[in-house]
C-alpha positions in Angstrom: 13.1 -12.1 -11.8 10.4 -14.8 -11.4 12.3 -17.7 -9.8 14.9 -18.0 -7.0 18.5 -18.0 -7.9 20.1 -21.3 -8.8 22.1 -21.5 -5.6 18.9 -21.3 -3.6 16.9 -23.7 -5.7 15.8 -27.2 -4.6 14.7 -28.0 -8.1 11.0 -27.9 -7.2 10.1 -24.4 -8.3 6.7 -24.0 -6.5 8.3 -24.9 -3.2 11.2 -22.6 -3.6 8.8 -19.8 -4.3 6.7 -20.5 -1.3 9.9 -20.6 0.8 10.8 -17.2 -0.6 7.5 -15.8 0.4 7.6 -17.2 3.9 11.2 -16.0 4.5 10.4 -12.5 3.4 7.8 -12.3 6.2 10.2 -13.5 8.9 11.0 -9.9 9.7 7.4 -8.7 9.9 4.2 -7.9 7.9 4.5 -7.0 4.2 2.0 -5.8 1.5 1.9 -7.5 -1.8 4.3 -4.8 -3.1 6.7 -5.6 -0.3 6.6 -9.3 -1.1 7.4 -8.6 -4.7 10.3 -6.3 -3.7 11.7 -8.8 -1.1 11.3 -12.0 -3.2 11.9 -10.9 -6.7 8.9 -12.7 -7.9 6.6 -11.3 -10.4 3.6 -9.6 -8.9 1.0 -12.2 -10.2 3.2 -15.0 -9.0 3.7 -13.5 -5.5 0.1 -12.9 -5.2 -0.8 -16.5 -6.3 1.7 -17.9 -3.8 0.6 -15.7 -0.9 -3.1 -16.5 -1.5 -2.4 -20.2 -1.7 -0.3 -20.1 1.5 -3.1 -18.1 3.2 -5.6 -20.8 2.2 -3.5 -23.4 4.1 -3.1 -21.0 7.0 0.7 -20.7 6.5 0.0 -17.0 6.0 -2.7 -14.7 7.3 -3.5 -11.0 7.2 -3.1 -8.3 9.9 -5.7 -5.5 10.5 -4.2 -3.5 7.6 -4.6 -6.3 5.2 -0.8 -7.0 5.1 0.5 -10.6 4.9 1.9 -12.1 8.1 3.1 -15.6 9.0 0.1 -17.7 9.8 -1.0 -19.8 12.8 -0.3 -23.1 11.1 3.4 -22.6 11.3 3.2 -22.4 15.2 0.9 -25.5 15.2 3.4 -27.5 13.1 6.4 -26.4 15.2 4.7 -27.4 18.4 3.7 -30.7 16.9 7.3 -31.3 15.9 8.5 -30.6 19.4 10.7 -27.8 18.1 8.9 -24.9 19.8 9.4 -25.4 23.6 7.5 -22.2 24.3 4.3 -23.4 22.7 4.8 -26.9 24.1 5.0 -25.5 27.5 2.2 -22.9 27.0 -0.8 -25.4 27.1 -0.6 -26.5 30.7 0.7 -23.2 32.0 -2.3 -21.3 30.4 -4.8 -23.8 31.6 -3.5 -23.5 35.1 -3.6 -19.7 34.8 -7.1 -19.8 33.6 -8.2 -22.0 36.3 -6.7 -20.1 39.2 -7.8 -16.6 37.9 -11.1 -17.7 36.4 -10.3 -15.7 33.3 -9.2 -16.3 29.7 -5.5 -16.7 29.3 -3.4 -16.0 26.2 0.3 -16.1 25.0 1.4 -13.4 22.5 4.4 -13.0 20.4 5.4 -9.8 18.5 5.7 -9.8 14.7 6.7 -6.5 13.3 4.1 -3.9 14.3 1.6 -6.4 15.4 1.3 -9.1 18.2 -0.1 -12.5 17.6 -1.9 -14.8 19.9 0.0 -18.1 19.5 -1.7 -20.0 22.4 -4.9 -19.5 24.5 -7.1 -21.2 27.2 -10.6 -19.8 27.2 -12.8 -19.3 30.2 -15.2 -22.2 30.1 -18.4 -20.4 30.7 -20.0 -16.9 31.3 -18.8 -13.6 30.0 -15.3 -13.8 28.6 -12.7 -12.1 26.4 -12.1 -14.5 23.5 -8.9 -14.0 21.5 -8.6 -17.0 19.0 -5.2 -18.4 18.4 -3.8 -16.7 15.2 -5.5 -13.4 16.0 -3.3 -10.4 15.2 -3.6 -7.3 17.3 -1.9 -3.9 17.2 1.1 -3.0 19.4 -0.6 0.3 20.3 -2.9 -0.9 23.1 -3.3 -3.6 25.8 -1.1 -4.9 28.6 0.4 -7.5 26.4 1.5 -4.8 23.9 3.0 -2.9 26.9 5.1 -5.9 27.9 6.3 -6.6 24.4 7.3 -2.9 24.0 8.7 -2.0 27.4 12.1 -3.6 27.1 12.7 -2.6 23.4 15.7 -0.7 22.3 15.2 3.2 22.6 14.8 3.8 18.9 12.3 1.1 18.4 10.5 2.1 21.7 10.3 5.7 20.5 8.8 4.6 17.1 6.4 2.2 18.8 5.0 4.8 21.2 3.8 7.0 18.3 0.0 6.7 18.4 0.0 4.3 21.3 -2.6 4.3 24.1 0.2 4.1 26.7 3.1 6.4 27.4 6.9 6.0 28.1 6.2 6.8 31.8 3.7 3.9 31.8 6.3 1.5 30.3 8.8 2.7 32.9 6.4 1.5 35.5 6.0 -1.8 33.7 9.8 -2.4 33.8 9.9 -1.5 37.5 6.9 -3.8 38.4 7.6 -6.5 36.0 3.9 -6.7 34.9 1.4 -4.5 33.0 -2.3 -3.8 33.2 -4.8 -2.2 30.9 -8.4 -1.0 31.5 -10.4 -0.6 28.3 -7.3 0.2 26.3 -7.7 -2.4 23.6 -11.5 -2.8 23.7 -14.1 -0.9 25.8 -15.1 -2.9 28.8 -12.1 -5.3 28.8 -9.3 -5.3 31.3 -6.1 -7.4 31.2 -2.9 -8.2 33.0 0.4 -9.4 31.4 3.9 -10.4 32.4 7.0 -11.0 30.2 8.4 -14.4 29.1 12.2 -14.3 28.6 14.4 -16.4 26.4 17.9 -17.9 27.3 19.5 -14.4 26.5 17.0 -12.8 28.9 15.4 -11.0 26.0 11.6 -10.7 26.2 10.1 -13.1 23.7 6.5 -13.3 24.6 3.8 -11.9 26.9 1.5 -14.1 28.9 -1.9 -12.6 29.7 -5.3 -12.9 31.4 -8.2 -10.8 30.1 -11.9 -10.3 30.9 -14.6 -7.8 31.7 -13.7 -4.9 33.9 -16.8 -5.8 36.1 -14.8 -8.9 37.3 -11.2 -7.8 37.0 -12.0 -4.3 38.4 -10.2 -1.1 37.4 -7.1 -2.4 39.3 -6.6 -5.9 37.8 -3.0 -6.1 38.6 -3.8 -6.1 42.3 -5.8 -9.3 41.7 -3.7 -11.2 39.2 -0.2 -9.9 38.9 1.3 -12.6 41.1 -0.3 -15.4 39.1 0.9 -13.8 35.8 4.4 -13.5 37.1 4.4 -17.1 38.2 3.1 -18.3 34.8 5.7 -16.2 33.0 8.5 -17.6 35.1 7.4 -21.2 34.4 7.5 -20.5 30.7 10.9 -18.7 31.0 12.3 -21.7 32.8 11.0 -24.1 30.2 12.9 -22.1 27.5 16.1 -21.8 29.6 16.3 -25.4 30.5 15.0 -26.8 27.2 12.4 -28.8 28.9 8.7 -28.5 29.4 
């Protein structure tokens, strides 16, 4: 099959095919073969659509070369006022950067990866730069710990395979309400993260600060956990109240 079914057709074939590709990635990253299987498009068609969507930043690639939803989707959602989290993130991350003196980021999970959906970079000096749209593994880093810690047991067990952190460490994260990492994701970099929760109390994002260990020390949570929890609470409230 090389076209969507009639019931799903708008009459504009190229847009219908693009919508199929985007919808196929809603549940997480996919290879080209995965896109073909999920959409029913012929392999050349799926490849052509995916590459075109990648050109327009509606798709991007993860570290394994798989297709993932791209940063342009988040930008469009924020511009339309439909994504309250991203709308709230700008001022919250800027304030967090200013009071900690470190770069601040907001991450969401997508499949086996986490994506930086918003950031406020340190204005000068040595910094940890994570551009918006960057995809990072769920195997290391304080944000990965946050996005993993409250998962269902089966998904948690799967996610811990090959991770730089342990089930015991995640138990501590749940108890404290924040996570830290020292050189987990990248040598010389430390970070602290806290959970952002949606209206159902499910963890939907992780807010973080990161920077060189020389500044954050080997106990970065002692320095910045309170600021992270406050920032996460502000974002959680924005989601629950439907206001920013």
